[in-house]
Each structure stands twice: as C-alpha cells, then as structure tokens.
C-alpha positions in Angstrom: 0.3 -18.6 -17.1 1.4 -20.9 -14.3 0.9 -20.9 -10.7 4.3 -19.6 -9.1 3.9 -22.1 -6.2 3.0 -25.3 -7.7 3.6 -24.6 -11.6 0.2 -25.9 -12.6 -2.0 -23.7 -15.1 -3.9 -21.1 -13.5 -7.8 -21.0 -14.5 -9.3 -17.5 -15.5 -12.5 -16.7 -14.1 -14.4 -13.1 -14.3 -15.8 -11.9 -10.9 -17.9 -8.9 -11.4 -16.4 -8.1 -14.5 -12.9 -8.2 -13.1 -10.7 -11.0 -14.5 -8.9 -13.2 -11.8 -6.7 -16.1 -12.3 -6.5 -19.0 -9.5 -4.8 -22.0 -8.9 -6.8 -25.0 -8.2 -3.5 -27.0 -6.9 -2.8 -24.5 -4.0 -5.8 -21.9 -3.7 -3.7 -19.1 -4.7 -5.1 -16.1 -6.6 -3.4 -13.7 -9.3 -5.1 -10.3 -9.4 -3.9 -7.7 -11.9 -2.5 -4.3 -11.1 -4.7 -2.4 -8.8 -7.6 -4.8 -8.7 -7.1 -6.2 -4.9 -9.3 -3.2 -3.6 -12.1 -4.5 -5.5 -12.1 -7.7 -3.6 -10.9 -6.6 0.0 -14.2 -5.5 1.4 -16.0 -8.2 3.1 -19.4 -6.3 2.7 -19.4 -6.4 -1.1 -20.6 -9.3 -2.9 -17.5 -9.6 -5.3 -15.3 -10.3 -2.4 -17.3 -12.4 -0.9 -17.8 -14.5 -4.3 -14.0 -15.0 -5.0 -13.3 -15.8 -1.2 -16.1 -18.6 -1.3 -14.7 -19.9 -4.6 -11.1 -20.1 -3.5 -12.1 -21.9 -0.1 -12.9 -25.2 -1.8 -9.0 -25.1 -3.1 -7.4 -24.4 0.4 -4.1 -26.3 0.6 -1.3 -26.3 3.1 1.8 -25.0 1.3 5.4 -25.9 2.4 6.7 -22.5 2.6 5.5 -19.1 2.2 8.9 -17.4 2.7 10.2 -18.8 -0.7 10.4 -15.9 -3.4 8.5 -16.5 -6.5 8.5 -15.5 -10.0 5.3 -13.4 -11.6 3.1 -15.8 -13.8 2.6 -12.6 -16.3 6.5 -11.8 -16.3 8.4 -15.0 -15.7 11.7 -13.4 -15.5 10.6 -11.1 -12.7 10.8 -12.0 -9.0 7.9 -10.9 -7.0 8.5 -8.6 -4.0 6.9 -9.7 -0.8 5.5 -6.9 1.4 3.0 -6.3 4.0 -0.5 -5.1 2.7 -1.7 -3.3 5.8 -0.3 -0.8 8.4 -0.9 -3.8 10.9 2.0 -5.9 9.3 -0.4 -8.9 9.6 -0.9 -10.2 5.8 2.3 -10.4 3.4 1.3 -10.4 -0.3 3.7 -10.8 -3.2 3.9 -8.0 -5.7 5.4 -7.8 -9.2 7.6 -4.7 -9.4 7.2 -4.8 -13.4 3.5 -5.2 -14.0 2.1 -4.7 -10.5 0.2 -8.0 -10.5 -0.5 -9.2 -6.9 -0.3 -13.1 -5.7 -2.2 -13.9 -2.8 -1.5 -17.4 -1.3 -4.4 -19.4 -0.1 -6.3 -17.8 2.7 -4.4 -14.6 2.3 -7.7 -12.8 0.6 -9.8 -13.9 3.7 -7.2 -12.6 6.1 -7.3 -9.2 4.2 -11.2 -9.0 4.3 -11.1 -9.9 8.2 -8.9 -7.0 9.0 -10.7 -4.4 6.8 -11.4 -1.6 9.1 -14.5 0.7 9.2 -14.2 4.5 9.2 -13.8 5.1 12.8 -11.3 2.3 13.3 -9.2 3.9 10.3 -9.4 7.2 11.8 -8.2 5.8 15.3 -5.3 4.2 13.5 -4.5 7.1 11.6 -4.2 9.1 14.8 -2.2 6.5 16.6 0.5 6.4 13.5 0.6 10.0 13.3 1.6 10.1 17.1 4.0 7.5 16.6 5.6 9.4 13.6 5.3 12.9 14.5 8.2 15.2 13.9 10.8 15.7 16.6 11.7 19.1 17.2 15.7 19.7 17.7 16.7 22.6 19.4 20.1 24.3 19.3 21.8 27.0 21.1 19.8 30.2 21.5 21.2 33.2 19.3 21.2 36.9 20.3 18.8 37.7 17.2 16.2 34.6 17.9 13.8 37.0 20.0 13.9 40.0 17.4 10.6 40.8 15.8 10.6 41.0 11.9 9.5 44.2 10.5 6.3 44.2 8.4 6.3 43.6 4.7 5.4 47.5 4.0 8.2 48.9 6.2 10.6 46.7 4.3 9.3 47.9 1.1 9.6 51.2 2.1 13.2 51.1 3.3 14.2 49.2 0.1 12.6 51.8 -2.1 14.3 54.7 0.2 17.7 52.8 -0.4 17.3 52.4 -3.9 16.5 56.1 -4.4 19.6 57.4 -2.2 21.9 54.9 -4.2 20.6 56.1 -7.6 21.6 59.8 -7.0 
C-alpha cells in the first residue's frame, strides 16, 4: 500500500494487537475500519504509543484540502469529514472499506479533544437544545378541545352497533 499524500510505501506496525499502517514521509496513519476508537483516548497506553511513534515523522504538508484515494481501494476517493461534533478535526474516510486516513498531527488533535463524561453530557444537552423540535400550530378546530371517550366505552358502542346492524 502507498501513502495517499506522498505515494511512498506505507509501513505496517502492530500497536496493542491492532495493525496500523503509517507513512514515514508525511507522518500520516491508516487505520482499518472501526479501529480509530482504540487510539482516541489519551489515557490509554495504545493511543499514547502510536502518537509518540508518529511524532518523529511530523512533516508539513502542502495542502490537506486535496482529495486523496484510499490506500486499500486505489480506485476510491476518500471522503473528507469532521470527526467530532466540535468540527475541529477533519479526517479522510473510505466509503468502500471504511478505512480512515489521519494526516500528520490529527491523531494528537483528536486525543486532545477527547471529552470526559461530564463534558460529553454538557455537550449533548447543548446540542439537544440547538436541535430541539419546533412546534408548528395551525388554526384551531372546533373539535380540538373535545375529550376522547375511554377505550371501554368505545368498545361497548362498537359492540352495540354490531349487534343492532346484524339483526
């Protein structure tokens, strides 16, 4: 596999039994589908080891806005999307295989943004307020305030109607 930024060969390393592929030319890393969650927590050893290892290959890239192709699926262009609701870190994700490419320093940014449980609940409440349902009320109708009969009364009248119609 080749680095999508520099087109040099990617090196494979296993970190805590999880295989990752990195580029010595640019400091980027390719994570297979659903493995980013194993490295995002800065308190876990696995994430710290990978971040420290990648920091020795930290190089400035020309443009991160340029679309790249997936190293695993060379015919597929990776999608660029925000990783967190704070819209700080953009990652590249393959729509075909789900692999994620992190450019130099992006794993470190993700780890620095990792929220604790209290911060996550506050953010969740804030987002819920932002996106709460808006109630639209139309003109009132004459039947709006009528109260509905109970189900037992409805069943009784349905039975009475059935009996009277069947005779």
